[in-house]
C-alpha positions, 0 to 999 in steps of 0.5 A: 664567859660561863655563867654560874648559878648561886643557887644550887638545888638539893640533890635526891638519889632514887635506887630502883628499876628502870621502865622502858615505858617511861611511866614509872620506876627510875623514869618517874622518879627523875621527872618527879625530882626535877618538878619538885625542884631537886637535882636527881640522881640515880642507881638502877637496880633492875631493867624491865621491858615494860609499857602501858600494858604490862611488864614483859621481862626483868633483867637485875643489874649485877651487884658490883654495878649497882654497889658502883653506881651508889659509890659513884654518886655518894663520892660526888654529891651531898645527897639530901635524900634517898628513895628505894623503889623496885629492887627485884631480889633478895641479894639486891635488897641486902646490898642496898641495905648494907650501903645505906647502913654504911653511908647513913643518908639524911633521910631514907624513903622506902617504897616496898615495890612488889607488884606492878599496876599490870599484876607482875611480881617485882619482888621475889619471895625471899626478898620480902624477908630481906626487906623486912628484916634489913631495909625497912628498920633503916627507913624514915618513911615507909610507903606501902599500899594496902597489897604491900602492907598485907604482904609484909605483915601476912594478914588482910587489911579491911576495917579502919581498926585494921588500918591502925593495927597495921600501922602499928605493926609496920612501926614495929618493923623498924621504920620511923614512920609509915605512909599506908596509902589507901588508893586500893580500898573502896569508896568515893574517898581516898584516905592515906594514913601516915603513922609516926611517933606523934600518932596518926595523921589522915590525908583525905582526897576525892578518888579519881575514877582512873587507873594510874601508872607510877603513882607509887614511885612518884609519891615516894619520889616526891616525899624524898624531894621535899625532905631533901629541900628541908621539909619535916616528914609530915609536911613532906607527906602533905605536899607530895600527896597533893602533887601526885593528885594534881599529876593524876588528875592531869594524866594522859595515855601515851600508849595503847594501855588503859593506865594513865601516865602522870603529868609530872 
């Protein structure tokens, strides 16, 4: 006799690129969902040829197939949260924005993936405009790192005052909240800043002297998972940041590159 489980975990969807090296992208997202107790769904927007040394090729998935993946999961699952990652080009970004406007998920976390850890560009120039104009205004939480925030705003972010101005400017793009990640800043302490209607919340933690692969993907996915489980945005962000720090501290090098893959 087949046993059924009374408790079904919440579901979360990632719309992002696939990482053949298994450390970032869709692969990291699904591992994070599982680790955080959430059933993971995926719609693959691009296929990368990638390992711990870098990205050698990017193949965008045809728009009709991205749309059909999104339709398939929304037609069958009660999706608690959606996270977007690498979208690659303007057409895909606009498509995902249209789908999110129509389907109105309970929570939308937008990770504006632009450049890989190895320096490969993962978002075309015209796609940045599509993200700013169409996708970011739908976001419940936007999660840029410093280079991504600078690219979105068009100016450098250096001082603490720059951070706060950037947080306010990113909110003005339409996102309900912004997590401005401080990993690219200098200093022995990493300061992430969360901006929303309540003001600013700082999250401070010791800087690990390692270079991680897939940290941004993992953080955005962990936030989406916590939102899907019913946490409020600030609590979701705090739990997600703690999780990523622990996973990075226990990271390992499965390939020949110098970057660490997180122990999800």
